[in-house]
Structures are given as structure tokens and as C-alpha cells.
N, C-alpha and C positions, 0 to 999 in steps of 0.2 A: 154325422148321423148316429143316433144312439143305437148301439148293439147291446143286447142284454142276454143273460143266461135264460134259457127256457125253463118253465116250470111244468108240473103235471097238467096244469090248466091249459097249456098250449098244445097238448097232445093231439087234439082233433085237427087243429090248424096245421101242425107238422105232418099229419097223415094226408091232409088235403094237398099240401105242397108235394109230398112224395108221389101222390097219384099223378100230378102234373109231370114230374120227372119220369116216372115209369111209363106214362103215355107216349113219351118220345121214343121208347124202345119197340113199340108196335107188337105187343104180344098177340099171337094169333087168336087165342081164346081168352079174352079179357073178362074178368068178373070182379066184383067188389067184395067178395067174401073175406078177403084178407084185411080189410080196413079196421073192423072192430077188434079182432085179436091183436093187430099191430098197435092200435090206440091203447089198449089195456097194457100191453107189454111196455110201451113207451112211457105211459103214466107211471108204472111201477118202477122202471129204471131211473126216471128223473126224480123220483121221490126218495131214493135210497140215501141214507146219511153218508155212506162211503161210496161215492159214485164211481162206476167204471164206464159210464156213458154220460156225455154232455151234449147239449145242443145250444147254439147261439143263434139268436133271431133278430130280425129287424121288423118292427111294426110298420104297417102301412101308414103313410102320412095322414090319411083320413080316419085312422083308428078302426077300420073295418077288417081286423085280422092281421095276419103276418104278410110281409112283402117277400121275405127271404129267410133261409136257414142254412146252417151247416151242422151236421151231427157227426159225432165221433165216439169211438170206444177205445178203451185200453184193454189190450189182450195180453195175457201172460203166456209166453212161449219159453222155450229153452233159449238161453243166452247165445250170443254169437259175437263176432268182432265189433259190429256196429252197436250192439245193445247187450252188454255183458249180463245185466240182470234179467233179460228176457222180456221186459215190458215194451210193447210196441203199440203205437197208436194207429188207428185206422179211421180215415175220414170217409164218410159216405153221406148220401142224402143232402148234397149241396144243390139247392134249387131256389130260383127266384120266380115269382109270378111273372108271366109274360109281359104285362103292362108296366112292370117295375124294373125291367132289365136295363143294363148299361148305366146304372147309377152308383155302382160300387158296393151294393149291399152284400153280394156274395163274397167279395174280397174281404170286407170287414168282418163278416161272420166267420170265414175260414181263419183269418188272422187271430180273432179272439179264441177260436178253438185251438190253434197252434200254441197260444200262450197258456191255455188250460193244460195242454199236454206238458209243456215245460214245467209248470207249477207242480205237476204230479210226477216229475222225474222221468218222463218218457224221453228217450234219446233218438228214436227212429219213428217216423210216421209214414204209413203207406196209404195209397188210394188208387183207384182206377179212374182214369180220366177219359172223358169223351173228347172227340176232336175239338168241339166248341170250348170245352173247359180247360184243355191243356195249356193254352197261353197264360191263363190266370195262374194255374199251379206252377208253371215254370217261373213266372215273375215273383212268386213267393218262395222260390228256392227248390221246389221239387224237381227231380230229374228221372229220366227213364233208368231202369235197373236191368240187369242181365237175367233176372229170374222171371221167366214167363209164367203168367198165371194160367192155371187150368182148373176145371171144375168137373166133379162127378156128381150128378143128381141121384140121390138114393130115394127110391119110392118106398 
């Protein structure tokens, strides 16, 4: 199955897939106001000559858009024992269209993203896994860590 790097022209389809993923989280007050700003941001980030964000995609076999994607970014943090230079990868927005699931598309997209991180010298990659996604990530070498994630939303 051909997996390719996404381009700015794929931004609308990447946002469509993101909406499918976010729909699984059952937001109490859903609206689509986020879609256009997110599309513009994604288009900009994918067009940069020195990228800190990449997306890998699988096209639908019928040519009608994307079947799956995995998006990731490189974050600059302070170094630590696992990543002395402080460059850490973060995987997010891994999603497959419901009618395209169980065909290996997400696995191949994430694998391509991991190789992109390696090519850019990243030595540690983080992600947040859903219960459905955890077996895939474990099979690719991800493991649970002792650092619990927490978040503060600032209004």
C-alpha cells in the first residue's frame, strides 16, 4: 500500500479525518468553527521548508480523498536522559476512515512517521493512545511510561 508524505493540498482531507477522530470523543458542545483555522494552520506547517510537523497519508483506493493519516511534530524541550538534545517527537491525529479500517493503513502511516522522526534525529516519541489504538502502538514498540499526562485549559 502506498503511503506518502502529505502536502498542503491534503489539509482539508486531513481535517476531515480529524473530525472523524474527534467525533469519537463525544464533545458535549460540538461545533465546526475549528475546521477552517486548523486547515490554514496545517497548510502553513506542511509548506515550511524546515518542517517541524509532518503527516503521512494513504489515499483511498477509489481516488476519492484520503483513507488514513498519521500526523506528528518535533518539539524542542530541555534535554533529559532519554533525549539529551531535547528534541521529542509527538504523534497525534492517527485516524482511518471507518470503511477503510483493518487494512493496515494506520500502521503504515505511523511507521512512515517514525522513520521521519529518525531521519530528523529524534530519539524519543510520545503519544496518547486510545484503548483501541494501544495494541497497534505496542506492536510498534511504544510502551506505557511512568509520567502521567495532565492538562490545564486556559481560557
